[in-house]
C-alpha positions, 0 to 999 in steps of 0.5 A: 500500500502506498502512502500519500504525502502532502507537502506544503509548497507555494505556487512560486516554489513549485513553478521554480522547481519545474523551470529548473527541472526543464532547464536541466533536461534541456542542457542534457539534451544540448550535450548530445543533440546533433542538428541534421544538415539539410541535403544540398543539391548542386547543378551539373555546371557547378560539379564540372566547374567548381568541384571537379574542374572538368568538362560537362561531358566528363560529368556525364560519363561519370554519371553513366558509369555509375560513379555519380548519381543524378537526381532530376526534377523537371528538366534540371539534373542535380547532384548531392554535394555529399555524394560528389565529395564521397566519389572523390577518392584519395590516391596513395603515394 
């Protein structure tokens, strides 16, 4: 059998206790929270000119070989920045 206890506390003290508890929980959450970065899509021209410094035909060939994955909306061909960066491999010396 459980006992019920009544504690005399003012509304202000109760409010402060709740606020402090919420603050502590938010601070704990901030320690482990990693915001999700939005997916950034880039155009074929940006991939060719700014990232790979190559011709558009090279980007097209990389796409046909399956090295790059294209996404299309309407007539626009887009690439995910993270996928293009992951496709670039480091060469061993």
